[in-house]
All heavy atoms as TSV, in Angstrom:
chain	resi	resn	atom	element	x	y	z
A	1	MET	N	N	18.460	38.205	-26.232
A	1	MET	CA	C	18.409	37.971	-24.774
A	1	MET	C	C	17.059	37.405	-24.369
A	1	MET	O	O	16.991	36.503	-23.619
A	1	MET	CB	C	18.650	39.339	-24.059
A	1	MET	CG	C	18.829	39.150	-22.572
A	1	MET	SD	S	20.590	38.853	-22.275
A	1	MET	CE	C	20.596	38.880	-20.526
A	2	ALA	N	N	15.971	37.968	-24.915
A	2	ALA	CA	C	14.679	37.479	-24.585
A	2	ALA	C	C	14.535	36.011	-25.059
A	2	ALA	O	O	13.836	35.202	-24.420
A	2	ALA	CB	C	13.632	38.294	-25.214
A	3	ASP	N	N	15.192	35.667	-26.173
A	3	ASP	CA	C	15.116	34.333	-26.710
A	3	ASP	C	C	15.737	33.328	-25.666
A	3	ASP	O	O	15.112	32.301	-25.438
A	3	ASP	CB	C	15.825	34.235	-28.032
A	3	ASP	CG	C	15.631	32.935	-28.756
A	3	ASP	OD1	O	14.456	32.436	-28.656
A	3	ASP	OD2	O	16.572	32.372	-29.335
A	4	ASN	N	N	16.867	33.641	-25.117
A	4	ASN	CA	C	17.486	32.792	-24.096
A	4	ASN	C	C	16.620	32.715	-22.855
A	4	ASN	O	O	16.516	31.631	-22.260
A	4	ASN	CB	C	18.894	33.284	-23.748
A	4	ASN	CG	C	19.926	32.980	-24.799
A	4	ASN	OD1	O	19.694	32.082	-25.637
A	4	ASN	ND2	N	21.052	33.661	-24.801
A	5	SER	N	N	16.041	33.773	-22.463
A	5	SER	CA	C	15.184	33.797	-21.260
A	5	SER	C	C	13.926	32.964	-21.532
A	5	SER	O	O	13.518	32.183	-20.635
A	5	SER	CB	C	14.759	35.251	-21.006
A	5	SER	OG	O	13.884	35.295	-19.901
A	6	GLN	N	N	13.384	33.034	-22.709
A	6	GLN	CA	C	12.214	32.203	-23.015
A	6	GLN	C	C	12.563	30.728	-23.071
A	6	GLN	O	O	11.810	29.865	-22.540
A	6	GLN	CB	C	11.642	32.617	-24.395
A	6	GLN	CG	C	10.911	33.925	-24.354
A	6	GLN	CD	C	10.477	34.366	-25.738
A	6	GLN	OE1	O	11.047	33.937	-26.771
A	6	GLN	NE2	N	9.489	35.227	-25.770
A	7	LYS	N	N	13.748	30.430	-23.611
A	7	LYS	CA	C	14.187	28.999	-23.606
A	7	LYS	C	C	14.382	28.478	-22.212
A	7	LYS	O	O	14.024	27.360	-21.882
A	7	LYS	CB	C	15.511	28.897	-24.443
A	7	LYS	CG	C	15.334	28.936	-25.933
A	7	LYS	CD	C	16.662	28.728	-26.609
A	7	LYS	CE	C	16.501	28.846	-28.101
A	7	LYS	NZ	N	17.799	28.738	-28.785
A	8	MET	N	N	15.030	29.290	-21.411
A	8	MET	CA	C	15.328	28.909	-20.010
A	8	MET	C	C	13.971	28.704	-19.263
A	8	MET	O	O	13.781	27.723	-18.552
A	8	MET	CB	C	16.154	29.930	-19.280
A	8	MET	CG	C	16.511	29.516	-17.861
A	8	MET	SD	S	17.565	30.664	-17.067
A	8	MET	CE	C	19.120	30.426	-17.927
A	9	SER	N	N	13.046	29.628	-19.468
A	9	SER	CA	C	11.751	29.487	-18.819
A	9	SER	C	C	11.051	28.250	-19.274
A	9	SER	O	O	10.398	27.513	-18.506
A	9	SER	CB	C	10.926	30.731	-19.148
A	9	SER	OG	O	9.641	30.664	-18.583
A	10	TYR	N	N	11.126	27.913	-20.564
A	10	TYR	CA	C	10.484	26.742	-21.120
A	10	TYR	C	C	11.085	25.507	-20.489
A	10	TYR	O	O	10.349	24.588	-19.998
A	10	TYR	CB	C	10.717	26.709	-22.633
A	10	TYR	CG	C	10.276	25.363	-23.247
A	10	TYR	CD1	C	8.929	25.091	-23.457
A	10	TYR	CD2	C	11.168	24.379	-23.546
A	10	TYR	CE1	C	8.501	23.904	-24.003
A	10	TYR	CE2	C	10.774	23.155	-24.079
A	10	TYR	CZ	C	9.449	22.949	-24.280
A	10	TYR	OH	O	9.033	21.714	-24.825
A	11	HIS	N	N	12.424	25.466	-20.353
A	11	HIS	CA	C	13.094	24.264	-19.829
A	11	HIS	C	C	12.781	24.149	-18.313
A	11	HIS	O	O	12.633	23.006	-17.798
A	11	HIS	CB	C	14.622	24.360	-20.013
A	11	HIS	CG	C	15.003	24.139	-21.506
A	11	HIS	ND1	N	14.654	22.980	-22.195
A	11	HIS	CD2	C	15.645	24.915	-22.375
A	11	HIS	CE1	C	15.067	23.067	-23.435
A	11	HIS	NE2	N	15.698	24.248	-23.584
A	12	VAL	N	N	12.717	25.226	-17.614
A	12	VAL	CA	C	12.341	25.191	-16.170
A	12	VAL	C	C	10.896	24.647	-16.052
A	12	VAL	O	O	10.662	23.733	-15.214
A	12	VAL	CB	C	12.428	26.578	-15.529
A	12	VAL	CG1	C	11.774	26.587	-14.193
A	12	VAL	CG2	C	13.907	26.986	-15.395
A	13	GLY	N	N	9.998	25.088	-16.891
A	13	GLY	CA	C	8.628	24.585	-16.821
A	13	GLY	C	C	8.550	23.081	-17.184
A	13	GLY	O	O	7.838	22.326	-16.605
A	14	GLU	N	N	9.331	22.779	-18.159
A	14	GLU	CA	C	9.409	21.346	-18.596
A	14	GLU	C	C	9.951	20.457	-17.454
A	14	GLU	O	O	9.372	19.381	-17.164
A	14	GLU	CB	C	10.301	21.191	-19.839
A	14	GLU	CG	C	10.261	19.878	-20.525
A	14	GLU	CD	C	11.049	19.847	-21.813
A	14	GLU	OE1	O	12.274	20.259	-21.786
A	14	GLU	OE2	O	10.500	19.452	-22.874
A	15	ALA	N	N	10.987	20.914	-16.817
A	15	ALA	CA	C	11.581	20.134	-15.702
A	15	ALA	C	C	10.569	20.027	-14.559
A	15	ALA	O	O	10.462	18.992	-13.892
A	15	ALA	CB	C	12.850	20.816	-15.232
A	16	LYS	N	N	9.852	21.110	-14.278
A	16	LYS	CA	C	8.876	21.138	-13.223
A	16	LYS	C	C	7.753	20.101	-13.537
A	16	LYS	O	O	7.337	19.366	-12.654
A	16	LYS	CB	C	8.272	22.507	-13.060
A	16	LYS	CG	C	7.207	22.577	-11.973
A	16	LYS	CD	C	6.635	24.007	-11.872
A	16	LYS	CE	C	5.533	24.071	-10.866
A	16	LYS	NZ	N	4.856	25.395	-10.826
A	17	GLY	N	N	7.328	20.093	-14.781
A	17	GLY	CA	C	6.281	19.140	-15.145
A	17	GLY	C	C	6.753	17.716	-15.021
A	17	GLY	O	O	6.003	16.855	-14.549
A	18	GLN	N	N	7.997	17.468	-15.429
A	18	GLN	CA	C	8.541	16.096	-15.307
A	18	GLN	C	C	8.644	15.689	-13.831
A	18	GLN	O	O	8.342	14.538	-13.487
A	18	GLN	CB	C	9.900	15.983	-16.002
A	18	GLN	CG	C	9.809	16.049	-17.526
A	18	GLN	CD	C	11.153	16.170	-18.194
A	18	GLN	OE1	O	12.183	16.262	-17.498
A	18	GLN	NE2	N	11.133	16.004	-19.505
A	19	ALA	N	N	9.052	16.629	-13.002
A	19	ALA	CA	C	9.182	16.313	-11.574
A	19	ALA	C	C	7.861	16.054	-10.972
A	19	ALA	O	O	7.659	15.116	-10.159
A	19	ALA	CB	C	9.855	17.505	-10.871
A	20	GLN	N	N	6.850	16.823	-11.368
A	20	GLN	CA	C	5.491	16.580	-10.854
A	20	GLN	C	C	4.962	15.213	-11.306
A	20	GLN	O	O	4.302	14.525	-10.556
A	20	GLN	CB	C	4.549	17.686	-11.297
A	20	GLN	CG	C	4.787	19.018	-10.550
A	20	GLN	CD	C	3.930	20.137	-11.107
A	20	GLN	OE1	O	3.539	20.113	-12.266
A	20	GLN	NE2	N	3.685	21.152	-10.299
A	21	GLU	N	N	5.237	14.879	-12.526
A	21	GLU	CA	C	4.777	13.615	-13.066
A	21	GLU	C	C	5.436	12.441	-12.336
A	21	GLU	O	O	4.784	11.449	-11.963
A	21	GLU	CB	C	5.077	13.520	-14.558
A	21	GLU	CG	C	4.547	12.258	-15.237
A	21	GLU	CD	C	4.763	12.302	-16.702
A	21	GLU	OE1	O	4.855	13.370	-17.320
A	21	GLU	OE2	O	4.830	11.204	-17.286
A	22	LYS	N	N	6.724	12.608	-12.070
A	22	LYS	CA	C	7.498	11.596	-11.391
A	22	LYS	C	C	6.982	11.454	-9.923
A	22	LYS	O	O	6.793	10.328	-9.435
A	22	LYS	CB	C	8.967	11.899	-11.394
A	22	LYS	CG	C	9.809	10.781	-10.852
A	22	LYS	CD	C	11.352	11.059	-10.990
A	22	LYS	CE	C	11.803	10.755	-12.349
A	22	LYS	NZ	N	13.285	10.776	-12.493
A	23	ALA	N	N	6.744	12.571	-9.323
A	23	ALA	CA	C	6.213	12.551	-7.930
A	23	ALA	C	C	4.813	11.903	-7.882
A	23	ALA	O	O	4.528	11.093	-6.945
A	23	ALA	CB	C	6.131	13.991	-7.342
A	24	GLY	N	N	4.002	12.181	-8.879
A	24	GLY	CA	C	2.689	11.566	-8.920
A	24	GLY	C	C	2.789	10.047	-9.103
A	24	GLY	O	O	2.065	9.268	-8.453
A	25	GLY	N	N	3.719	9.630	-9.948
A	25	GLY	CA	C	3.961	8.166	-10.100
A	25	GLY	C	C	4.456	7.545	-8.828
A	25	GLY	O	O	4.048	6.385	-8.482
A	26	MET	N	N	5.312	8.224	-8.130
A	26	MET	CA	C	5.822	7.693	-6.858
A	26	MET	C	C	4.716	7.561	-5.811
A	26	MET	O	O	4.598	6.606	-5.046
A	26	MET	CB	C	6.937	8.552	-6.325
A	26	MET	CG	C	8.206	8.422	-7.168
A	26	MET	SD	S	9.525	9.576	-6.648
A	26	MET	CE	C	10.020	8.795	-5.161
A	27	MET	N	N	3.778	8.520	-5.819
A	27	MET	CA	C	2.660	8.552	-4.862
A	27	MET	C	C	1.722	7.406	-5.265
A	27	MET	O	O	1.241	6.704	-4.354
A	27	MET	CB	C	1.892	9.851	-4.903
A	27	MET	CG	C	2.568	11.017	-4.234
A	27	MET	SD	S	2.941	10.687	-2.472
A	27	MET	CE	C	1.256	10.539	-1.831
A	28	ASP	N	N	1.526	7.140	-6.528
A	28	ASP	CA	C	0.676	5.983	-6.956
A	28	ASP	C	C	1.308	4.729	-6.423
A	28	ASP	O	O	0.587	3.834	-5.947
A	28	ASP	CB	C	0.559	5.992	-8.467
A	28	ASP	CG	C	-0.389	7.094	-8.983
A	28	ASP	OD1	O	-1.130	7.650	-8.192
A	28	ASP	OD2	O	-0.333	7.353	-10.203
A	29	LYS	N	N	2.613	4.585	-6.616
A	29	LYS	CA	C	3.303	3.352	-6.175
A	29	LYS	C	C	3.194	3.194	-4.662
A	29	LYS	O	O	2.936	2.091	-4.187
A	29	LYS	CB	C	4.741	3.356	-6.618
A	29	LYS	CG	C	4.996	3.132	-8.097
A	29	LYS	CD	C	6.441	3.097	-8.418
A	29	LYS	CE	C	6.627	2.928	-9.918
A	29	LYS	NZ	N	8.061	2.893	-10.312
A	30	ALA	N	N	3.347	4.279	-3.955
A	30	ALA	CA	C	3.215	4.242	-2.453
A	30	ALA	C	C	1.802	3.847	-2.062
A	30	ALA	O	O	1.606	3.023	-1.166
A	30	ALA	CB	C	3.617	5.585	-1.836
A	31	ASN	N	N	0.817	4.399	-2.737
A	31	ASN	CA	C	-0.583	4.057	-2.422
A	31	ASN	C	C	-0.895	2.626	-2.713
A	31	ASN	O	O	-1.578	1.931	-1.941
A	31	ASN	CB	C	-1.529	4.980	-3.159
A	31	ASN	CG	C	-1.582	6.378	-2.644
A	31	ASN	OD1	O	-1.350	6.583	-1.442
A	31	ASN	ND2	N	-1.948	7.333	-3.470
A	32	ASN	N	N	-0.359	2.131	-3.852
A	32	ASN	CA	C	-0.538	0.712	-4.199
A	32	ASN	C	C	0.107	-0.192	-3.164
A	32	ASN	O	O	-0.438	-1.230	-2.805
A	32	ASN	CB	C	-0.029	0.420	-5.602
A	32	ASN	CG	C	-0.797	1.064	-6.688
A	32	ASN	OD1	O	-1.952	1.432	-6.475
A	32	ASN	ND2	N	-0.231	1.204	-7.892
A	33	ALA	N	N	1.324	0.162	-2.759
A	33	ALA	CA	C	2.017	-0.639	-1.764
A	33	ALA	C	C	1.261	-0.695	-0.421
A	33	ALA	O	O	1.098	-1.716	0.233
A	33	ALA	CB	C	3.415	-0.105	-1.536
A	34	ALA	N	N	0.728	0.512	-0.034
A	34	ALA	CA	C	-0.051	0.591	1.221
A	34	ALA	C	C	-1.308	-0.232	1.096
A	34	ALA	O	O	-1.669	-0.949	2.046
A	34	ALA	CB	C	-0.359	2.059	1.499
A	35	GLN	N	N	-1.967	-0.197	-0.005
A	35	GLN	CA	C	-3.212	-0.992	-0.199
A	35	GLN	C	C	-2.894	-2.456	-0.184
A	35	GLN	O	O	-3.608	-3.251	0.469
A	35	GLN	CB	C	-3.900	-0.639	-1.499
A	35	GLN	CG	C	-5.193	-1.354	-1.765
A	35	GLN	CD	C	-6.262	-1.026	-0.728
A	35	GLN	OE1	O	-6.350	0.113	-0.272
A	35	GLN	NE2	N	-7.094	-1.967	-0.413
A	36	SER	N	N	-1.788	-2.862	-0.800
A	36	SER	CA	C	-1.396	-4.267	-0.815
A	36	SER	C	C	-1.079	-4.703	0.565
A	36	SER	O	O	-1.466	-5.816	1.005
A	36	SER	CB	C	-0.205	-4.443	-1.750
A	36	SER	OG	O	0.239	-5.765	-1.778
A	37	THR	N	N	-0.360	-3.902	1.305
A	37	THR	CA	C	-0.015	-4.252	2.696
A	37	THR	C	C	-1.279	-4.382	3.530
A	37	THR	O	O	-1.410	-5.330	4.369
A	37	THR	CB	C	0.937	-3.187	3.293
A	37	THR	OG1	O	2.114	-3.118	2.523
A	37	THR	CG2	C	1.283	-3.503	4.747
A	38	LYS	N	N	-2.224	-3.465	3.317
A	38	LYS	CA	C	-3.450	-3.513	4.113
A	38	LYS	C	C	-4.244	-4.838	3.838
A	38	LYS	O	O	-4.670	-5.528	4.745
A	38	LYS	CB	C	-4.354	-2.335	3.694
A	38	LYS	CG	C	-5.726	-2.347	4.400
A	38	LYS	CD	C	-6.564	-1.185	3.881
A	38	LYS	CE	C	-7.954	-1.278	4.386
A	38	LYS	NZ	N	-8.843	-0.212	3.822
A	39	GLU	N	N	-4.296	-5.222	2.551
A	39	GLU	CA	C	-4.976	-6.467	2.119
A	39	GLU	C	C	-4.282	-7.668	2.741
A	39	GLU	O	O	-4.902	-8.627	3.208
A	39	GLU	CB	C	-5.085	-6.500	0.648
A	39	GLU	CG	C	-6.087	-5.477	0.047
A	39	GLU	CD	C	-5.993	-5.340	-1.409
A	39	GLU	OE1	O	-5.275	-6.085	-2.090
A	39	GLU	OE2	O	-6.723	-4.510	-1.966
A	40	THR	N	N	-2.934	-7.637	2.691
A	40	THR	CA	C	-2.135	-8.763	3.231
A	40	THR	C	C	-2.381	-8.906	4.708
A	40	THR	O	O	-2.599	-10.017	5.208
A	40	THR	CB	C	-0.663	-8.523	2.931
A	40	THR	OG1	O	-0.474	-8.544	1.506
A	40	THR	CG2	C	0.171	-9.655	3.540
A	41	MET	N	N	-2.398	-7.777	5.423
A	41	MET	CA	C	-2.593	-7.828	6.849
A	41	MET	C	C	-3.995	-8.298	7.205
A	41	MET	O	O	-4.182	-8.979	8.172
A	41	MET	CB	C	-2.301	-6.431	7.478
A	41	MET	CG	C	-0.855	-5.994	7.367
A	41	MET	SD	S	0.305	-7.256	7.995
A	41	MET	CE	C	-0.087	-7.292	9.727
A	42	GLN	N	N	-4.962	-7.931	6.382
A	42	GLN	CA	C	-6.345	-8.368	6.631
A	42	GLN	C	C	-6.369	-9.907	6.462
A	42	GLN	O	O	-7.019	-10.605	7.251
A	42	GLN	CB	C	-7.314	-7.701	5.658
A	42	GLN	CG	C	-7.604	-6.263	6.044
A	42	GLN	CD	C	-8.458	-5.577	5.038
A	42	GLN	OE1	O	-8.504	-5.922	3.852
A	42	GLN	NE2	N	-9.110	-4.461	5.414
A	43	ASP	N	N	-5.727	-10.449	5.425
A	43	ASP	CA	C	-5.670	-11.852	5.207
A	43	ASP	C	C	-4.985	-12.582	6.358
A	43	ASP	O	O	-5.447	-13.650	6.830
A	43	ASP	CB	C	-4.912	-12.182	3.899
A	43	ASP	CG	C	-5.713	-11.767	2.641
A	43	ASP	OD1	O	-6.908	-11.539	2.770
A	43	ASP	OD2	O	-5.102	-11.760	1.552
A	44	VAL	N	N	-3.865	-11.986	6.827
A	44	VAL	CA	C	-3.127	-12.589	7.948
A	44	VAL	C	C	-4.066	-12.594	9.167
A	44	VAL	O	O	-4.110	-13.606	9.878
A	44	VAL	CB	C	-1.827	-11.798	8.242
A	44	VAL	CG1	C	-1.235	-12.170	9.585
A	44	VAL	CG2	C	-0.817	-11.991	7.132
A	45	GLY	N	N	-4.734	-11.502	9.407
A	45	GLY	CA	C	-5.647	-11.413	10.582
A	45	GLY	C	C	-6.756	-12.451	10.504
A	45	GLY	O	O	-7.071	-13.118	11.516
A	46	GLN	N	N	-7.301	-12.662	9.329
A	46	GLN	CA	C	-8.336	-13.657	9.174
A	46	GLN	C	C	-7.784	-15.114	9.370
A	46	GLN	O	O	-8.442	-15.948	9.981
A	46	GLN	CB	C	-8.976	-13.557	7.762
A	46	GLN	CG	C	-9.843	-12.317	7.630
A	46	GLN	CD	C	-10.311	-12.102	6.179
A	46	GLN	OE1	O	-9.881	-12.777	5.269
A	46	GLN	NE2	N	-11.231	-11.133	6.022
A	47	ASN	N	N	-6.550	-15.319	8.873
A	47	ASN	CA	C	-5.930	-16.605	9.074
A	47	ASN	C	C	-5.654	-16.895	10.575
A	47	ASN	O	O	-5.877	-18.002	11.052
A	47	ASN	CB	C	-4.657	-16.747	8.278
A	47	ASN	CG	C	-4.914	-16.893	6.758
A	47	ASN	OD1	O	-6.003	-17.375	6.381
A	47	ASN	ND2	N	-3.921	-16.576	6.000
A	48	VAL	N	N	-5.151	-15.901	11.263
A	48	VAL	CA	C	-4.860	-16.039	12.698
A	48	VAL	C	C	-6.163	-16.269	13.428
A	48	VAL	O	O	-6.236	-17.176	14.309
A	48	VAL	CB	C	-4.178	-14.772	13.232
A	48	VAL	CG1	C	-4.114	-14.788	14.756
A	48	VAL	CG2	C	-2.761	-14.687	12.646
A	49	GLN	N	N	-7.218	-15.545	13.086
A	49	GLN	CA	C	-8.491	-15.707	13.751
A	49	GLN	C	C	-9.039	-17.124	13.471
A	49	GLN	O	O	-9.534	-17.768	14.468
A	49	GLN	CB	C	-9.506	-14.676	13.244
A	49	GLN	CG	C	-10.814	-14.703	13.959
A	49	GLN	CD	C	-11.730	-13.554	13.437
A	49	GLN	OE1	O	-11.514	-13.043	12.384
A	49	GLN	NE2	N	-12.780	-13.280	14.192
A	50	ALA	N	N	-8.932	-17.599	12.280
A	50	ALA	CA	C	-9.427	-18.969	12.003
A	50	ALA	C	C	-8.608	-20.058	12.758
A	50	ALA	O	O	-9.223	-21.022	13.266
A	50	ALA	CB	C	-9.349	-19.199	10.463
A	51	LYS	N	N	-7.323	-19.847	12.808
A	51	LYS	CA	C	-6.454	-20.818	13.550
A	51	LYS	C	C	-6.790	-20.787	15.011
A	51	LYS	O	O	-6.807	-21.830	15.678
A	51	LYS	CB	C	-4.978	-20.577	13.257
A	51	LYS	CG	C	-4.607	-20.983	11.867
A	51	LYS	CD	C	-3.146	-20.742	11.587
A	51	LYS	CE	C	-2.838	-21.143	10.158
A	51	LYS	NZ	N	-1.411	-21.040	9.799
A	52	ALA	N	N	-7.006	-19.582	15.559
A	52	ALA	CA	C	-7.339	-19.494	16.965
A	52	ALA	C	C	-8.695	-20.134	17.215
A	52	ALA	O	O	-8.841	-20.863	18.299
A	52	ALA	CB	C	-7.379	-18.012	17.435
A	53	GLN	N	N	-9.644	-19.980	16.365
A	53	GLN	CA	C	-10.933	-20.612	16.583
A	53	GLN	C	C	-10.735	-22.133	16.475
A	53	GLN	O	O	-11.331	-22.895	17.255
A	53	GLN	CB	C	-11.947	-20.169	15.507
A	53	GLN	CG	C	-13.304	-20.710	15.718
A	53	GLN	CD	C	-13.907	-20.292	17.050
A	53	GLN	OE1	O	-13.982	-19.145	17.337
A	53	GLN	NE2	N	-14.373	-21.288	17.785
A	54	GLY	N	N	-9.948	-22.602	15.523
A	54	GLY	CA	C	-9.659	-24.005	15.403
A	54	GLY	C	C	-9.039	-24.587	16.666
A	54	GLY	O	O	-9.349	-25.689	17.122
A	55	ALA	N	N	-8.108	-23.829	17.233
A	55	ALA	CA	C	-7.442	-24.277	18.462
A	55	ALA	C	C	-8.430	-24.293	19.587
A	55	ALA	O	O	-8.429	-25.249	20.421
A	55	ALA	CB	C	-6.273	-23.325	18.764
A	56	ALA	N	N	-9.287	-23.297	19.693
A	56	ALA	CA	C	-10.298	-23.294	20.760
A	56	ALA	C	C	-11.251	-24.450	20.619
A	56	ALA	O	O	-11.602	-25.073	21.602
A	56	ALA	CB	C	-11.064	-21.961	20.704
A	57	ASP	N	N	-11.651	-24.766	19.373
A	57	ASP	CA	C	-12.522	-25.872	19.145
A	57	ASP	C	C	-11.854	-27.181	19.520
A	57	ASP	O	O	-12.476	-28.093	20.118
A	57	ASP	CB	C	-12.961	-25.977	17.640
A	57	ASP	CG	C	-13.901	-24.830	17.301
A	57	ASP	OD1	O	-14.461	-24.135	18.226
A	57	ASP	OD2	O	-14.070	-24.559	16.061
A	58	ALA	N	N	-10.545	-27.319	19.216
A	58	ALA	CA	C	-9.817	-28.506	19.508
A	58	ALA	C	C	-9.752	-28.715	21.021
A	58	ALA	O	O	-9.900	-29.856	21.557
A	58	ALA	CB	C	-8.456	-28.495	18.902
A	59	VAL	N	N	-9.476	-27.643	21.786
A	59	VAL	CA	C	-9.419	-27.671	23.232
A	59	VAL	C	C	-10.786	-28.110	23.802
A	59	VAL	O	O	-10.887	-28.948	24.704
A	59	VAL	CB	C	-8.926	-26.404	23.845
A	59	VAL	CG1	C	-9.144	-26.344	25.359
A	59	VAL	CG2	C	-7.506	-26.133	23.480
A	60	GLN	N	N	-11.852	-27.541	23.238
A	60	GLN	CA	C	-13.167	-27.860	23.754
A	60	GLN	C	C	-13.508	-29.354	23.444
A	60	GLN	O	O	-14.044	-29.980	24.310
A	60	GLN	CB	C	-14.260	-26.979	23.108
A	60	GLN	CG	C	-14.215	-25.534	23.668
A	60	GLN	CD	C	-15.218	-24.626	22.966
A	60	GLN	OE1	O	-15.771	-24.996	21.918
A	60	GLN	NE2	N	-15.463	-23.486	23.520
A	61	ASN	N	N	-13.121	-29.768	22.299
A	61	ASN	CA	C	-13.368	-31.172	21.949
A	61	ASN	C	C	-12.514	-32.123	22.875
A	61	ASN	O	O	-13.064	-33.160	23.312
A	61	ASN	CB	C	-13.021	-31.469	20.468
A	61	ASN	CG	C	-14.043	-30.865	19.568
A	61	ASN	OD1	O	-15.192	-30.600	19.900
A	61	ASN	ND2	N	-13.617	-30.628	18.299
A	62	ALA	N	N	-11.312	-31.756	23.083
A	62	ALA	CA	C	-10.412	-32.570	23.910
A	62	ALA	C	C	-10.853	-32.655	25.360
A	62	ALA	O	O	-10.704	-33.667	26.031
A	62	ALA	CB	C	-8.976	-32.069	23.811
A	63	THR	N	N	-11.432	-31.578	25.822
A	63	THR	CA	C	-11.842	-31.511	27.263
A	63	THR	C	C	-13.322	-31.816	27.431
A	63	THR	O	O	-13.799	-31.897	28.563
A	63	THR	CB	C	-11.551	-30.114	27.824
A	63	THR	OG1	O	-12.293	-29.164	27.106
A	63	THR	CG2	C	-10.081	-29.825	27.818
A	64	GLY	N	N	-14.056	-32.054	26.365
A	64	GLY	CA	C	-15.459	-32.410	26.428
A	64	GLY	C	C	-16.322	-31.161	26.746
A	64	GLY	O	O	-17.449	-31.343	27.190
A	65	MET	N	N	-15.792	-29.969	26.548
A	65	MET	CA	C	-16.548	-28.753	26.881
A	65	MET	C	C	-17.498	-28.359	25.759
A	65	MET	O	O	-18.275	-27.410	25.904
A	65	MET	CB	C	-15.586	-27.610	27.145
A	65	MET	CG	C	-14.775	-27.777	28.383
A	65	MET	SD	S	-13.522	-26.466	28.637
A	65	MET	CE	C	-14.492	-25.004	28.497
A	66	ASN	N	N	-17.482	-29.062	24.628
A	66	ASN	CA	C	-18.343	-28.691	23.512
A	66	ASN	C	C	-19.729	-29.247	23.605
A	66	ASN	O	O	-20.561	-29.097	22.688
A	66	ASN	CB	C	-17.649	-29.042	22.201
A	66	ASN	CG	C	-17.498	-30.579	22.046
A	66	ASN	OD1	O	-17.515	-31.290	23.028
A	66	ASN	ND2	N	-17.247	-30.997	20.827
A	67	LYS	N	N	-19.988	-30.022	24.614
A	67	LYS	CA	C	-21.288	-30.739	24.725
A	67	LYS	C	C	-22.292	-29.907	25.469
A	67	LYS	O	O	-22.064	-29.173	26.322
A	67	LYS	CB	C	-21.094	-32.086	25.331
A	67	LYS	CG	C	-20.265	-32.972	24.498
A	67	LYS	CD	C	-20.089	-34.300	25.163
A	67	LYS	CE	C	-19.144	-35.145	24.242
A	67	LYS	NZ	N	-18.855	-36.416	24.822
């Protein structure tokens, strides 16, 4: 009886360890996705800012306000 109990306890511990490992892997993937999204959004923001500045410069040039 103790042998079966020990085996069951071992398998429960093994399953718990596998679940924790899988959860850790999923958290790593989520963190990587969040970091990638952050970097992408920063790039997008910089591109929008550069285009807005270019548009402002073009308007100033067209209206002679840059002098």
